[in-house]
PAROPA-323510 format. One record per residue (C-alpha): residue in one letter; y, z, x; residue number from 1. Coordinates in nm, 3 decimals. Layout:
BEGIN
(site 'A',(Y,Z,X),NUM);
...
// end
This chain:
BEGIN
(site 'X',(10.390,9.722,14.105),1);
(site 'X',(10.499,9.974,13.843),2);
(site 'X',(10.862,9.944,13.955),3);
(site 'X',(10.838,9.566,13.962),4);
(site 'X',(10.682,9.558,13.617),5);
(site 'X',(10.946,9.798,13.484),6);
(site 'X',(11.236,9.599,13.625),7);
(site 'X',(11.093,9.268,13.507),8);
(site 'X',(11.022,9.418,13.164),9);
(site 'X',(11.382,9.540,13.143),10);
(site 'X',(11.517,9.190,13.209),11);
(site 'X',(11.261,9.048,12.967),12);
(site 'X',(11.391,9.281,12.697),13);
(site 'X',(11.747,9.162,12.762),14);
(site 'X',(11.630,8.801,12.744),15);
(site 'X',(11.439,8.875,12.425),16);
(site 'X',(11.749,9.032,12.268),17);
(site 'X',(11.950,8.724,12.360),18);
(site 'X',(11.671,8.511,12.216),19);
(site 'X',(11.708,8.699,11.890),20);
(site 'X',(12.086,8.645,11.902),21);
(site 'X',(12.015,8.274,11.956),22);
(site 'X',(11.782,8.263,11.656),23);
(site 'X',(12.029,8.465,11.450),24);
(site 'X',(12.304,8.216,11.530),25);
(site 'X',(12.087,7.922,11.428),26);
(site 'X',(11.968,8.102,11.114),27);
(site 'X',(12.322,8.196,11.015),28);
(site 'X',(12.465,7.850,11.075),29);
(site 'X',(12.178,7.635,10.947),30);
(site 'X',(11.949,7.872,10.750),31);
(site 'X',(11.600,7.742,10.678),32);
(site 'X',(11.687,7.379,10.608),33);
(site 'X',(11.632,7.019,10.717),34);
(site 'X',(11.870,7.075,11.011),35);
(site 'X',(11.688,7.383,11.140),36);
(site 'X',(11.353,7.209,11.093),37);
(site 'X',(11.479,6.911,11.296),38);
(site 'X',(11.589,7.139,11.579),39);
(site 'X',(11.257,7.325,11.577),40);
(site 'X',(11.064,6.999,11.600),41);
(site 'X',(11.272,6.913,11.908),42);
(site 'X',(11.217,7.272,12.027),43);
(site 'X',(10.851,7.177,12.069),44);
(site 'X',(10.948,7.003,12.394),45);
(site 'X',(11.094,7.308,12.573),46);
(site 'X',(10.820,7.526,12.418),47);
(site 'X',(10.553,7.308,12.572),48);
(site 'X',(10.748,7.268,12.895),49);
(site 'X',(10.798,7.644,12.929),50);
(site 'X',(10.429,7.714,12.878),51);
(site 'X',(10.312,7.435,13.105),52);
(site 'X',(10.576,7.449,13.376),53);
(site 'X',(10.703,7.810,13.388),54);
(site 'X',(10.474,8.067,13.235),55);
(site 'X',(10.119,7.937,13.261),56);
(site 'X',(10.050,7.597,13.414),57);
(site 'X',(10.276,7.609,13.719),58);
(site 'X',(10.203,7.977,13.780),59);
(site 'X',(9.827,7.930,13.753),60);
(site 'X',(9.843,7.649,14.008),61);
(site 'X',(10.106,7.768,14.252),62);
(site 'X',(10.082,8.148,14.264),63);
(site 'X',(9.729,8.125,14.414),64);
(site 'X',(9.846,7.843,14.643),65);
(site 'X',(10.146,8.039,14.771),66);
(site 'X',(9.933,8.355,14.796),67);
(site 'X',(9.687,8.168,15.019),68);
(site 'X',(9.973,8.029,15.229),69);
(site 'X',(10.117,8.379,15.271),70);
(site 'X',(9.775,8.511,15.371),71);
(site 'X',(9.751,8.240,15.637),72);
(site 'X',(10.105,8.312,15.751),73);
(site 'X',(10.015,8.681,15.788),74);
(site 'X',(9.714,8.585,16.000),75);
(site 'X',(9.956,8.421,16.246),76);
(site 'X',(9.903,8.144,16.494),77);
(site 'X',(9.976,7.861,16.251),78);
(site 'X',(10.247,7.604,16.312),79);
(site 'X',(10.415,7.476,16.105),80);
(site 'X',(10.466,7.767,15.867),81);
(site 'X',(10.214,7.733,15.579),82);
(site 'X',(10.467,7.825,15.309),83);
(site 'X',(10.723,7.566,15.421),84);
(site 'X',(10.446,7.310,15.454),85);
(site 'X',(10.337,7.375,15.097),86);
(site 'X',(10.692,7.331,14.963),87);
(site 'X',(10.746,7.009,15.156),88);
(site 'X',(10.414,6.875,15.032),89);
(site 'X',(10.461,6.945,14.665),90);
(site 'X',(10.820,6.995,14.547),91);
(site 'X',(10.953,6.639,14.603),92);
(site 'X',(10.650,6.476,14.440),93);
(site 'X',(10.656,6.714,14.148),94);
(site 'X',(11.026,6.658,14.082),95);
(site 'X',(10.988,6.279,14.089),96);
(site 'X',(10.689,6.287,13.854),97);
(site 'X',(10.860,6.516,13.604),98);
(site 'X',(11.179,6.307,13.608),99);
(site 'X',(10.971,6.005,13.509),100);
(site 'X',(10.799,6.197,13.228),101);
(site 'X',(11.134,6.320,13.096),102);
(site 'X',(11.276,5.968,13.093),103);
(site 'X',(10.968,5.843,12.911),104);
(site 'X',(11.011,6.114,12.648),105);
(site 'X',(11.375,6.014,12.590),106);
(site 'X',(11.263,5.656,12.531),107);
(site 'X',(10.968,5.752,12.311),108);
(site 'X',(11.140,6.026,12.108),109);
(site 'X',(11.098,5.845,11.770),110);
(site 'X',(10.725,5.814,11.829),111);
(site 'X',(10.697,6.177,11.941),112);
(site 'X',(10.875,6.304,11.627),113);
(site 'X',(10.654,6.084,11.411),114);
(site 'X',(10.345,6.240,11.564),115);
(site 'X',(10.472,6.599,11.551),116);
(site 'X',(10.612,6.592,11.197),117);
(site 'X',(10.502,6.285,11.001),118);
(site 'X',(10.607,6.447,10.673),119);
(site 'X',(10.982,6.440,10.748),120);
(site 'X',(11.181,6.227,10.505),121);
(site 'X',(11.457,6.151,10.760),122);
(site 'X',(11.353,6.194,11.125),123);
(site 'X',(11.678,6.071,11.288),124);
(site 'X',(11.826,6.416,11.348),125);
(site 'X',(11.501,6.539,11.500),126);
(site 'X',(11.492,6.232,11.729),127);
(site 'X',(11.846,6.300,11.855),128);
(site 'X',(11.762,6.665,11.925),129);
(site 'X',(11.438,6.569,12.101),130);
(site 'X',(11.623,6.336,12.337),131);
(site 'X',(11.862,6.617,12.430),132);
(site 'X',(11.583,6.866,12.496),133);
(site 'X',(11.379,6.617,12.702),134);
(site 'X',(11.573,6.716,13.016),135);
(site 'X',(11.374,7.042,13.021),136);
(site 'X',(11.069,6.853,13.146),137);
(site 'X',(11.241,6.828,13.486),138);
(site 'X',(11.450,7.144,13.485),139);
(site 'X',(11.169,7.370,13.364),140);
(site 'X',(10.940,7.219,13.627),141);
(site 'X',(11.178,7.313,13.907),142);
(site 'X',(11.234,7.656,13.750),143);
(site 'X',(10.860,7.715,13.729),144);
(site 'X',(10.808,7.608,14.087),145);
(site 'X',(11.077,7.846,14.214),146);
(site 'X',(10.941,8.127,13.993),147);
(site 'X',(10.585,8.086,14.122),148);
(site 'X',(10.702,8.093,14.482),149);
(site 'X',(10.912,8.406,14.427),150);
(site 'X',(10.635,8.588,14.238),151);
(site 'X',(10.387,8.517,14.516),152);
(site 'X',(10.641,8.672,14.756),153);
(site 'X',(10.660,8.982,14.535),154);
(site 'X',(11.000,8.895,14.385),155);
(site 'X',(10.984,8.942,14.007),156);
(site 'X',(11.338,9.024,13.896),157);
(site 'X',(11.494,8.681,13.943),158);
(site 'X',(11.211,8.497,13.760),159);
(site 'X',(11.235,8.748,13.475),160);
(site 'X',(11.608,8.679,13.446),161);
(site 'X',(11.592,8.304,13.396),162);
(site 'X',(11.563,8.331,13.019),163);
(site 'X',(11.884,8.533,13.010),164);
(site 'X',(12.068,8.236,13.159),165);
(site 'X',(11.878,7.998,12.931),166);
(site 'X',(11.970,8.179,12.611),167);
(site 'X',(12.333,8.221,12.719),168);
(site 'X',(12.354,7.843,12.755),169);
(site 'X',(12.206,7.781,12.409),170);
(site 'X',(12.418,8.044,12.237),171);
(site 'X',(12.739,7.928,12.404),172);
(site 'X',(12.690,7.560,12.319),173);
(site 'X',(12.579,7.635,11.962),174);
(site 'X',(12.878,7.855,11.880),175);
(site 'X',(13.127,7.629,12.058),176);
(site 'X',(13.018,7.290,11.924),177);
(site 'X',(12.825,7.339,11.599),178);
(site 'X',(13.127,7.235,11.389),179);
(site 'X',(13.142,6.903,11.576),180);
(site 'X',(12.778,6.823,11.657),181);
(site 'X',(12.591,7.027,11.399),182);
(site 'X',(12.245,7.136,11.509),183);
(site 'X',(12.263,6.887,11.797),184);
(site 'X',(12.485,7.146,11.970),185);
(site 'X',(12.187,7.383,11.990),186);
(site 'X',(11.973,7.106,12.141),187);
(site 'X',(12.245,7.036,12.398),188);
(site 'X',(12.251,7.408,12.472),189);
(site 'X',(11.881,7.388,12.560),190);
(site 'X',(11.964,7.132,12.827),191);
(site 'X',(12.258,7.332,12.964),192);
(site 'X',(12.060,7.657,12.963),193);
(site 'X',(11.773,7.499,13.153),194);
(site 'X',(12.010,7.398,13.434),195);
(site 'X',(12.142,7.755,13.448),196);
(site 'X',(11.782,7.872,13.498),197);
(site 'X',(11.756,7.672,13.820),198);
(site 'X',(12.087,7.803,13.946),199);
(site 'X',(11.967,8.159,13.882),200);
(site 'X',(11.668,8.117,14.114),201);
(site 'X',(11.804,7.880,14.376),202);
(site 'X',(11.973,8.132,14.612),203);
(site 'X',(11.668,8.359,14.633),204);
(site 'X',(11.431,8.065,14.675),205);
(site 'X',(11.637,7.915,14.957),206);
(site 'X',(11.653,8.252,15.131),207);
(site 'X',(11.277,8.308,15.111),208);
(site 'X',(11.157,7.954,15.179),209);
(site 'X',(11.396,7.795,15.431),210);
(site 'X',(11.324,7.432,15.509),211);
(site 'X',(11.269,7.280,15.850),212);
(site 'X',(11.200,6.914,15.790),213);
(site 'X',(11.084,6.817,16.129),214);
(site 'X',(10.816,7.083,16.146),215);
(site 'X',(10.662,7.039,15.803),216);
(site 'X',(10.653,6.667,15.743),217);
(site 'X',(10.308,6.607,15.891),218);
(site 'X',(10.161,6.914,15.720),219);
(site 'X',(10.299,6.789,15.391),220);
(site 'X',(10.105,6.465,15.425),221);
(site 'X',(9.785,6.650,15.502),222);
(site 'X',(9.799,6.927,15.240),223);
(site 'X',(9.978,6.764,14.949),224);
(site 'X',(9.691,6.563,14.798),225);
(site 'X',(9.462,6.869,14.782),226);
(site 'X',(9.702,7.070,14.568),227);
(site 'X',(9.816,6.782,14.348),228);
(site 'X',(9.475,6.620,14.310),229);
(site 'X',(9.340,6.555,13.961),230);
(site 'X',(9.042,6.786,14.017),231);
(site 'X',(9.277,7.083,14.061),232);
(site 'X',(9.551,6.985,13.815),233);
(site 'X',(9.342,6.866,13.522),234);
(site 'X',(9.171,7.193,13.419),235);
(site 'X',(9.497,7.388,13.428),236);
(site 'X',(9.713,7.124,13.258),237);
(site 'X',(9.462,7.052,12.984),238);
(site 'X',(9.408,7.423,12.920),239);
(site 'X',(9.781,7.486,12.880),240);
(site 'X',(9.823,7.179,12.659),241);
(site 'X',(9.533,7.285,12.439),242);
(site 'X',(9.678,7.635,12.409),243);
(site 'X',(10.020,7.504,12.310),244);
(site 'X',(9.860,7.253,12.074),245);
(site 'X',(9.823,7.533,11.822),246);
(site 'X',(10.198,7.498,11.766),247);
(site 'X',(10.156,7.122,11.714),248);
(site 'X',(9.889,7.184,11.451),249);
(site 'X',(10.106,7.443,11.274),250);
(site 'X',(10.415,7.219,11.258),251);
(site 'X',(10.208,6.916,11.161),252);
(site 'X',(10.067,7.108,10.863),253);
(site 'X',(10.400,7.273,10.775),254);
(site 'X',(10.588,6.940,10.775),255);
(site 'X',(10.417,6.853,10.445),256);
(site 'X',(10.541,7.176,10.283),257);
(site 'X',(10.892,7.220,10.132),258);
(site 'X',(11.199,7.228,10.360),259);
(site 'X',(11.225,7.554,10.551),260);
(site 'X',(10.850,7.607,10.602),261);
(site 'X',(10.868,7.522,10.972),262);
(site 'X',(11.167,7.752,11.010),263);
(site 'X',(10.994,8.045,10.837),264);
(site 'X',(10.695,8.002,11.067),265);
(site 'X',(10.918,7.981,11.374),266);
(site 'X',(11.128,8.289,11.294),267);
(site 'X',(10.814,8.490,11.222),268);
(site 'X',(10.651,8.387,11.548),269);
(site 'X',(10.959,8.451,11.759),270);
(site 'X',(10.986,8.812,11.646),271);
(site 'X',(10.614,8.887,11.630),272);
(site 'X',(10.561,8.755,11.984),273);
(site 'X',(10.802,9.004,12.143),274);
(site 'X',(10.532,9.270,12.197),275);
(site 'X',(10.309,9.004,12.353),276);
(site 'X',(10.585,8.897,12.592),277);
(site 'X',(10.635,9.255,12.708),278);
(site 'X',(10.261,9.318,12.748),279);
(site 'X',(10.221,9.001,12.955),280);
(site 'X',(10.470,9.130,13.212),281);
(site 'X',(10.188,9.358,13.335),282);
(site 'X',(9.965,9.058,13.407),283);
(site 'X',(10.254,8.856,13.552),284);
(site 'X',(10.326,9.124,13.811),285);
(site 'X',(9.960,9.183,13.902),286);
(site 'X',(9.858,8.814,13.908),287);
(site 'X',(9.949,8.771,14.278),288);
(site 'X',(9.745,9.085,14.353),289);
(site 'X',(9.441,8.937,14.181),290);
(site 'X',(9.494,8.603,14.354),291);
(site 'X',(9.515,8.765,14.699),292);
(site 'X',(9.207,8.978,14.628),293);
(site 'X',(9.014,8.665,14.532),294);
(site 'X',(9.140,8.480,14.840),295);
(site 'X',(9.029,8.771,15.061),296);
(site 'X',(8.687,8.794,14.892),297);
(site 'X',(8.754,9.136,14.735),298);
(site 'X',(8.571,9.074,14.407),299);
(site 'X',(8.539,9.442,14.319),300);
(site 'X',(8.912,9.502,14.362),301);
(site 'X',(8.985,9.199,14.146),302);
(site 'X',(8.747,9.326,13.876),303);
(site 'X',(8.909,9.669,13.859),304);
(site 'X',(9.255,9.516,13.846),305);
(site 'X',(9.165,9.271,13.567),306);
(site 'X',(8.993,9.537,13.353),307);
(site 'X',(9.289,9.771,13.382),308);
(site 'X',(9.534,9.489,13.305),309);
(site 'X',(9.343,9.398,12.989),310);
(site 'X',(9.346,9.758,12.871),311);
(site 'X',(9.716,9.810,12.945),312);
(site 'X',(9.830,9.479,12.799),313);
(site 'X',(9.611,9.526,12.492),314);
(site 'X',(9.747,9.875,12.427),315);
(site 'X',(10.108,9.758,12.451),316);
(site 'X',(10.059,9.462,12.220),317);
(site 'X',(9.864,9.667,11.965),318);
(site 'X',(10.152,9.913,11.940),319);
(site 'X',(10.382,9.617,11.877),320);
(site 'X',(10.138,9.478,11.621),321);
(site 'X',(10.146,9.807,11.431),322);
(site 'X',(10.526,9.797,11.426),323);
(site 'X',(10.531,9.441,11.290),324);
(site 'X',(10.270,9.516,11.024),325);
(site 'X',(10.450,9.829,10.912),326);
(site 'X',(10.812,9.712,10.922),327);
(site 'X',(10.815,9.331,10.890),328);
(site 'X',(11.053,9.296,10.591),329);
(site 'X',(11.302,9.540,10.741),330);
(site 'X',(11.286,9.368,11.081),331);
(site 'X',(11.357,9.027,10.933),332);
(site 'X',(11.635,9.153,10.704),333);
(site 'X',(11.814,9.335,10.986),334);
(site 'X',(11.782,9.044,11.229),335);
(site 'X',(11.834,8.737,11.014),336);
(site 'X',(11.950,8.798,10.656),337);
(site 'X',(12.306,8.676,10.667),338);
(site 'X',(12.492,8.349,10.613),339);
(site 'X',(12.258,8.070,10.503),340);
(site 'X',(11.949,8.289,10.553),341);
(site 'X',(11.898,8.465,10.218),342);
(site 'X',(11.662,8.725,10.069),343);
(site 'X',(11.404,8.462,9.971),344);
(site 'X',(11.389,8.348,10.335),345);
(site 'X',(11.345,8.711,10.441),346);
(site 'X',(11.051,8.765,10.207),347);
(site 'X',(10.881,8.441,10.314),348);
(site 'X',(10.931,8.507,10.686),349);
(site 'X',(10.811,8.868,10.662),350);
(site 'X',(10.491,8.761,10.486),351);
(site 'X',(10.417,8.506,10.756),352);
(site 'X',(10.500,8.756,11.031),353);
(site 'X',(10.246,9.009,10.908),354);
(site 'X',(9.968,8.752,10.900),355);
(site 'X',(10.064,8.607,11.237),356);
(site 'X',(10.064,8.956,11.394),357);
(site 'X',(9.689,8.980,11.336),358);
(site 'X',(9.641,8.731,11.620),359);
(site 'X',(9.873,8.897,11.873),360);
(site 'X',(9.589,9.071,12.057),361);
(site 'X',(9.408,8.737,12.085),362);
(site 'X',(9.720,8.568,12.225),363);
(site 'X',(9.765,8.845,12.481),364);
(site 'X',(9.402,8.839,12.591),365);
(site 'X',(9.406,8.461,12.634),366);
(site 'X',(9.718,8.488,12.851),367);
(site 'X',(9.567,8.768,13.057),368);
(site 'X',(9.216,8.622,13.092),369);
(site 'X',(9.320,8.276,13.204),370);
(site 'X',(9.471,8.417,13.524),371);
(site 'X',(9.148,8.543,13.687),372);
(site 'X',(8.973,8.219,13.586),373);
(site 'X',(9.227,8.017,13.785),374);
(site 'X',(9.257,8.265,14.074),375);
(site 'X',(8.919,8.171,14.215),376);
(site 'X',(9.062,7.880,14.415),377);
(site 'X',(8.837,7.617,14.260),378);
(site 'X',(8.859,7.404,13.944),379);
(site 'X',(8.709,7.557,13.632),380);
(site 'X',(8.683,7.392,13.293),381);
(site 'X',(8.558,7.693,13.097),382);
(site 'X',(8.903,7.810,12.972),383);
(site 'X',(8.966,7.461,12.834),384);
(site 'X',(8.636,7.473,12.647),385);
(site 'X',(8.721,7.814,12.504),386);
(site 'X',(9.066,7.696,12.392),387);
(site 'X',(8.913,7.380,12.250),388);
(site 'X',(8.685,7.590,12.033),389);
(site 'X',(8.981,7.800,11.922),390);
(site 'X',(9.185,7.490,11.844),391);
(site 'X',(8.904,7.353,11.628),392);
(site 'X',(8.899,7.680,11.433),393);
(site 'X',(9.281,7.669,11.394),394);
(site 'X',(9.275,7.309,11.272),395);
(site 'X',(8.984,7.353,11.033),396);
(site 'X',(9.113,7.678,10.889),397);
(site 'X',(9.464,7.534,10.860),398);
(site 'X',(9.342,7.232,10.664),399);
(site 'X',(9.157,7.463,10.426),400);
(site 'X',(9.419,7.737,10.388),401);
(site 'X',(9.752,7.549,10.386),402);
(site 'X',(9.725,7.410,10.035),403);
(site 'X',(9.642,7.739,9.855),404);
(site 'X',(9.839,7.980,10.076),405);
(site 'X',(10.120,7.772,10.231),406);
(site 'X',(10.274,7.895,10.555),407);
(site 'X',(10.078,8.221,10.543),408);
(site 'X',(9.758,8.015,10.550),409);
(site 'X',(9.881,7.840,10.866),410);
(site 'X',(9.951,8.178,11.028),411);
(site 'X',(9.603,8.302,10.934),412);
(site 'X',(9.449,7.991,11.090),413);
(site 'X',(9.645,8.057,11.409),414);
(site 'X',(9.516,8.416,11.427),415);
(site 'X',(9.156,8.309,11.370),416);
(site 'X',(9.170,8.031,11.629),417);
(site 'X',(9.331,8.229,11.911),418);
(site 'X',(9.097,8.524,11.852),419);
(site 'X',(8.799,8.288,11.884),420);
(site 'X',(8.933,8.157,12.214),421);
(site 'X',(8.996,8.509,12.347),422);
(site 'X',(8.642,8.622,12.267),423);
(site 'X',(8.490,8.316,12.433),424);
(site 'X',(8.699,8.365,12.748),425);
(site 'X',(8.611,8.735,12.773),426);
(site 'X',(8.239,8.662,12.742),427);
(site 'X',(8.253,8.384,13.001),428);
(site 'X',(8.466,8.556,13.266),429);
(site 'X',(8.183,8.759,13.425),430);
(site 'X',(7.967,8.463,13.524),431);
(site 'X',(8.246,8.224,13.621),432);
(site 'X',(8.524,8.417,13.794),433);
(site 'X',(8.546,8.799,13.796),434);
(site 'X',(8.256,9.025,13.695),435);
(site 'X',(8.441,9.221,13.429),436);
(site 'X',(8.235,9.438,13.196),437);
(site 'X',(8.295,9.290,12.853),438);
(site 'X',(8.155,9.595,12.674),439);
(site 'X',(8.385,9.828,12.865),440);
(site 'X',(8.686,9.609,12.788),441);
(site 'X',(8.593,9.596,12.418),442);
(site 'X',(8.562,9.974,12.405),443);
(site 'X',(8.896,10.024,12.580),444);
(site 'X',(9.060,9.802,12.317),445);
(site 'X',(8.875,9.935,12.011),446);
(site 'X',(9.041,10.277,12.026),447);
(site 'X',(9.402,10.154,12.042),448);
(site 'X',(9.314,9.898,11.772),449);
(site 'X',(9.210,10.181,11.541),450);
(site 'X',(9.527,10.369,11.635),451);
(site 'X',(9.732,10.058,11.552),452);
(site 'X',(9.577,10.035,11.204),453);
(site 'X',(9.664,10.398,11.130),454);
(site 'X',(10.015,10.358,11.273),455);
(site 'X',(10.080,10.044,11.066),456);
(site 'X',(9.990,10.225,10.746),457);
(site 'X',(10.205,10.523,10.844),458);
(site 'X',(10.497,10.295,10.927),459);
(site 'X',(10.469,10.107,10.599),460);
(site 'X',(10.472,10.433,10.408),461);
(site 'X',(10.771,10.562,10.606),462);
(site 'X',(10.991,10.257,10.549),463);
(site 'X',(10.910,10.272,10.179),464);
(site 'X',(11.050,10.623,10.155),465);
(site 'X',(11.385,10.542,10.320),466);
(site 'X',(11.633,10.322,10.128),467);
(site 'X',(11.811,10.045,10.314),468);
(site 'X',(11.677,9.800,10.571),469);
(site 'X',(11.834,9.952,10.882),470);
(site 'X',(11.753,10.320,10.804),471);
(site 'X',(11.402,10.217,10.697),472);
(site 'X',(11.350,10.024,11.020),473);
(site 'X',(11.475,10.320,11.223),474);
(site 'X',(11.229,10.548,11.044),475);
(site 'X',(10.946,10.304,11.105),476);
(site 'X',(11.029,10.273,11.474),477);
(site 'X',(10.993,10.651,11.504),478);
(site 'X',(10.684,10.698,11.288),479);
(site 'X',(10.478,10.405,11.419),480);
(site 'X',(10.480,10.498,11.793),481);
(site 'X',(10.425,10.866,11.710),482);
(site 'X',(10.130,10.791,11.481),483);
(site 'X',(9.989,10.546,11.735),484);
(site 'X',(10.006,10.796,12.021),485);
(site 'X',(9.862,11.086,11.822),486);
(site 'X',(9.575,10.876,11.687),487);
(site 'X',(9.501,10.727,12.029),488);
(site 'X',(9.493,11.076,12.180),489);
(site 'X',(9.262,11.197,11.903),490);
(site 'X',(9.029,10.906,11.983),491);
(site 'X',(9.054,10.980,12.357),492);
(site 'X',(9.191,10.634,12.438),493);
(site 'X',(9.215,10.631,12.822),494);
(site 'X',(9.558,10.468,12.839),495);
(site 'X',(9.708,10.721,12.595),496);
(site 'X',(9.553,11.012,12.785),497);
(site 'X',(9.689,10.874,13.111),498);
(site 'X',(10.036,10.833,12.956),499);
(site 'X',(10.033,11.193,12.832),500);
(site 'X',(9.932,11.315,13.178),501);
(site 'X',(10.223,11.125,13.334),502);
(site 'X',(10.467,11.273,13.082),503);
(site 'X',(10.341,11.623,13.154),504);
(site 'X',(10.365,11.562,13.527),505);
(site 'X',(10.723,11.436,13.502),506);
(site 'X',(10.821,11.726,13.274),507);
(site 'X',(10.668,11.981,13.514),508);
(site 'X',(10.846,11.829,13.815),509);
(site 'X',(11.167,11.805,13.616),510);
(site 'X',(11.165,12.180,13.555),511);
// end
């Protein structure tokens, strides 16, 4: 699992770098303007589709389903093959349903833009971009299906590489056609990149799940309704939608602010979320392990795995949070300040990024905690209730804070809402899915949280002593991890102690 997580994390880093190049290209060509706001409103479609169909929704539904099918295959004596039967039962129906939803979104794009950003003076550009990105409803669905199947089989590299292909498609189309199509070229790149994602996974999927139509047709009729029934789909789909609805609330509120507000919020989130993406690779790799443990009735093994995942993921994201808090202006200046993106945009984006970073631990915990809830093999509505409470906090706080504090108020509302949802999910996990010890988890996270606070202050002091954005950022990237590790060791944080032991062991063997 460590090798799989390391390899997947490496590809995720490459994809994240390309994502930054993508955002840099858009920032340089269009700045923080009406055009970039229009693209980001259309970007809501692939954002929602990625969360629902690749990262969370599809994975939460299909990884346990494929894990159960693999367990039955391992038991032997079943004909037809349970994995092929599952594919035959679900993939054709899913593709047809998503194609219909995508077509409906193309037709209803003006209405969708009006709901997402009613404050836009001229929505036509956003409507055009939304129609181009609507293809991701189908392509992301197929990508997510292939990814879930491969992850259940223990194949993590190919699914981690899909965003590399995706970003290459966006970057290529944007640079090649922006002079002709404007920001619509970036939206077209979203469509092209999503097709490249499917092509990245298709060879491995075909090799692992070969089809034999004659043997699986009857099994498909018998097993399909159970997996695609409303009782199973509804809790997962509504949870993912409610989680992503925080973005809808943010853009709805920001659309009434001056041009560029949505762009500042987006750039801040994209960079601040990088530590969360890396930390979630731990849970992505171990999710099939938890699902198989739950299917086999090994509740104790599932509990130990979930508690360790929460501690590891939390430690990683807290280190990233400290880096963002300490070095935000330098990060934004190095990444984005060029072309149409000026110093004022840097200052605004950095301020938003620091506030948004306060909710990164909450975002990570929600992503990690939802997996054991949906690994139990039965519908559960509790995560939706927890996210609903968080969404109410986000909405209420946003309505109160947007007027006096602008985009930073929206970011603060996001942090408060997602932290509320994370706390509710942690407290409810023991009685509804896996008997994790909430007090133990809180203690394991309190020590790295204190280390992150110290490291953020040290990083902020370090960058202030070094002139220039790039040298200052380099100094911060050295000081923050060092201060974090030393403080965590002083507090006897288990993950830091374990890391030090591994380093010593490797050094001893190396000599």
